[in-house]
C-alpha positions as CSV (number, residue, x, y, z in Angstrom):
1,M,23.4,27.5,-9.9
2,S,27.2,26.8,-11.8
3,K,27.6,29.3,-14.6
4,K,27.9,26.1,-16.5
5,I,24.4,25.5,-16.1
6,E,23.4,28.6,-17.0
7,Q,25.0,28.4,-19.6
8,L,23.2,25.4,-20.9
9,L,20.0,26.6,-19.6
10,R,20.8,29.5,-22.0
11,Q,21.9,27.2,-24.8
12,G,18.4,25.0,-25.0
13,A,17.2,21.4,-24.4
14,P,19.7,19.2,-25.9
15,H,22.5,20.7,-24.3
16,I,20.4,20.3,-21.2
17,Q,19.6,16.9,-22.1
18,A,23.2,16.1,-22.8
19,A,24.2,17.4,-19.0
20,G,21.7,15.6,-17.5
21,D,22.7,12.5,-18.8
22,E,26.5,13.6,-18.1
23,A,25.3,14.1,-14.6
24,V,23.1,11.3,-14.3
25,A,26.4,9.4,-15.2
26,A,28.5,10.7,-12.8
27,A,26.2,10.6,-10.0
28,R,26.0,6.5,-10.7
29,R,29.7,6.4,-10.7
30,V,29.8,8.0,-7.5
31,S,27.5,5.6,-5.9
32,E,29.0,2.8,-7.1
33,R,32.2,3.6,-5.9
34,A,31.1,4.4,-2.8
35,A,29.2,1.1,-2.2
36,A,32.3,-0.7,-3.3
37,E,34.4,1.3,-0.8
38,G,31.9,0.5,2.1
39,F,30.9,4.4,2.3
40,A,27.2,3.6,1.5
41,D,25.4,1.0,4.5
42,I,22.1,0.3,1.7
43,S,22.7,-0.2,-2.1
44,Y,19.3,-0.5,-4.6
45,A,18.6,-1.0,-8.2
46,P,16.2,-1.9,-10.4
47,V,15.8,-5.1,-11.6
48,D,14.0,-6.9,-14.6
49,S,11.2,-9.4,-14.2
50,P,8.3,-10.8,-16.1
51,F,6.0,-8.8,-13.8
52,G,7.9,-5.3,-14.9
53,T,10.4,-3.6,-13.0
54,L,11.1,-4.9,-9.3
55,H,13.7,-2.5,-7.2
56,A,16.2,-4.4,-4.7
57,A,18.1,-3.3,-1.5
58,T,21.3,-4.7,-0.3
59,T,23.5,-4.4,2.6
60,K,27.0,-5.3,3.5
61,R,25.1,-8.4,5.2
62,G,22.8,-9.4,2.2
63,L,19.4,-8.8,0.3
64,V,17.4,-7.1,2.6
65,R,14.3,-6.0,0.3
66,I,12.6,-6.6,-3.1
67,A,9.8,-4.5,-4.1
68,F,7.0,-4.9,-6.5
69,P,6.5,-2.7,-9.3
70,E,3.3,-0.9,-7.7
71,E,5.5,0.2,-5.0
72,S,6.7,3.7,-4.5
73,V,10.8,3.4,-4.8
74,E,10.6,6.4,-2.6
75,S,8.4,5.1,-0.2
76,V,10.6,2.2,0.0
77,L,13.9,4.0,0.7
78,E,12.4,6.2,3.1
79,R,11.4,3.0,4.8
80,L,14.6,1.4,4.4
81,A,16.2,5.1,5.5
82,Q,14.4,4.8,8.8
83,S,14.5,1.0,9.5
84,L,18.3,0.7,9.0
85,S,20.3,3.6,7.6
86,P,20.1,7.0,5.7
87,R,23.1,5.8,3.8
88,I,21.7,4.7,0.6
89,V,22.6,5.0,-3.4
90,Q,21.8,3.5,-6.3
91,A,24.3,1.1,-7.1
92,P,23.4,-1.4,-10.2
93,A,26.6,-3.2,-9.8
94,S,25.7,-4.6,-6.0
95,L,22.8,-6.5,-7.2
96,D,24.4,-7.9,-10.2
97,L,24.2,-11.6,-8.4
98,L,20.8,-11.1,-7.7
99,K,19.9,-10.0,-11.2
100,R,21.5,-13.2,-12.3
101,E,19.9,-15.7,-10.0
102,L,16.5,-14.1,-10.5
103,E,17.1,-14.2,-14.6
104,E,18.0,-17.9,-14.0
105,Y,14.5,-18.3,-11.7
106,F,12.2,-16.9,-14.4
107,A,13.6,-19.0,-17.2
108,G,13.4,-22.1,-15.1
109,R,17.0,-22.9,-14.9
110,R,17.4,-22.5,-10.9
111,H,15.5,-24.2,-8.5
112,E,16.9,-22.1,-5.3
113,F,18.7,-19.0,-4.7
114,G,21.9,-18.5,-3.1
115,I,22.4,-15.2,-2.4
116,P,23.1,-14.0,1.2
117,L,20.2,-12.4,3.0
118,D,20.1,-9.7,5.4
119,W,17.1,-10.7,7.8
120,S,17.2,-7.2,9.6
121,L,13.4,-6.3,8.6
122,T,12.2,-8.9,10.4
123,G,11.2,-9.8,14.1
124,P,11.8,-13.2,15.8
125,F,8.9,-14.7,15.1
126,G,8.6,-13.4,11.8
127,R,12.2,-14.7,10.8
128,R,11.2,-18.4,11.9
129,V,8.1,-18.1,9.8
130,L,10.5,-16.7,6.8
131,E,13.4,-19.3,7.4
132,M,10.8,-22.3,7.4
133,T,9.1,-20.7,4.4
134,A,12.5,-20.8,2.5
135,A,13.3,-24.3,3.3
136,I,10.0,-25.0,1.4
137,P,11.7,-26.7,-2.0
138,Y,10.9,-25.6,-5.5
139,G,7.6,-27.2,-6.7
140,G,6.3,-27.8,-3.1
141,H,4.1,-26.1,-1.0
142,L,2.6,-26.1,3.0
143,S,0.0,-24.4,4.5
144,Y,0.0,-21.7,6.8
145,A,-0.8,-23.9,9.8
146,E,1.7,-26.3,9.0
147,V,4.2,-23.2,8.6
148,A,3.3,-21.8,11.9
149,A,3.9,-25.3,13.6
150,E,7.7,-25.5,12.3
151,A,7.8,-22.2,13.2
152,G,7.1,-23.2,16.9
153,S,3.5,-21.6,17.2
154,P,0.9,-24.4,16.0
155,R,-1.9,-22.5,16.5
156,G,-0.2,-19.4,14.9
157,A,-1.6,-19.8,11.1
158,R,-3.1,-16.1,11.5
159,A,0.4,-14.8,12.6
160,A,1.9,-16.8,10.5
161,G,0.1,-15.3,7.8
162,N,0.7,-12.0,8.8
163,A,4.3,-12.6,9.1
164,L,4.1,-13.9,5.1
165,G,2.2,-11.3,4.2
166,S,5.1,-8.6,5.0
167,N,7.9,-10.8,4.0
168,P,10.5,-7.8,2.8
169,I,12.5,-10.6,0.1
170,P,9.3,-12.0,-1.7
171,I,10.1,-14.4,-4.6
172,V,13.6,-14.9,-3.1
173,I,11.9,-16.2,0.2
174,P,9.3,-18.1,-1.6
175,C,5.7,-17.1,0.5
176,H,4.3,-18.1,-2.5
177,R,4.6,-21.5,-1.6
178,V,2.3,-21.0,1.3
179,L,-1.8,-21.9,0.6
180,R,-4.3,-22.1,2.9
181,S,-5.6,-25.6,3.9
182,G,-6.9,-27.7,0.8
183,G,-4.9,-26.1,-1.5
184,V,-6.4,-22.7,-1.7
185,L,-4.3,-20.4,-3.1
186,G,-4.7,-17.5,-0.2
187,G,-3.3,-14.0,-0.2
188,Y,0.3,-12.7,-1.6
189,G,1.7,-9.2,-1.2
190,G,2.5,-9.1,-4.9
191,G,-1.1,-10.0,-5.8
192,V,-2.9,-13.5,-6.2
193,D,-2.4,-13.7,-9.9
194,R,1.6,-13.1,-9.3
195,K,1.3,-16.1,-6.8
196,R,-0.7,-18.3,-9.1
197,W,2.1,-17.3,-12.0
198,L,4.9,-18.0,-9.7
199,L,3.3,-21.7,-8.8
200,E,3.0,-22.7,-12.1
201,L,6.4,-21.9,-13.0
202,E,7.7,-23.9,-10.5
203,G,5.0,-26.7,-11.6
204,A,3.0,-26.6,-8.2
205,L,-0.2,-26.3,-10.2
């Protein structure tokens, strides 16, 4: 423990808080610099939404993960570290484009996303399913069977459902636009209420 920290501990809570704020700001600057200079493989940051705070992560390739508020940030980062790289920093500036596009989308002003995507967390079939899903236009929807057929597996509705259920980039890859036959909502990784809300936002319900 440094002499400065020991001194602050003896001086009391207000000084500790000030030191804590200063340390957080310094850590953020270091993280931003590491991300900007390419020392980090993954950058993450909180992102506001009507559902609460999302957490998003990006790589040099593009957006790789969006986590809903109820998902543990620690668990999400641990899985990213295990699956992709442990070189992860919190760098809000790296997610500025996503923040802007999501803000416009939730306000009804954006009908498609332009942010680059990183498909590293999806397997071959899952990627085909999600690419077909990403092509469903704003305000439209397909059934699980239709998405499976478009992905090259006409009898793979259940497998397509599993791929959609593990979609690592919800909202931007609009798995909420895939319904059961007959227009029944079906499941959704973020909860059926959120699925309905998104479809209503887009005028699909």
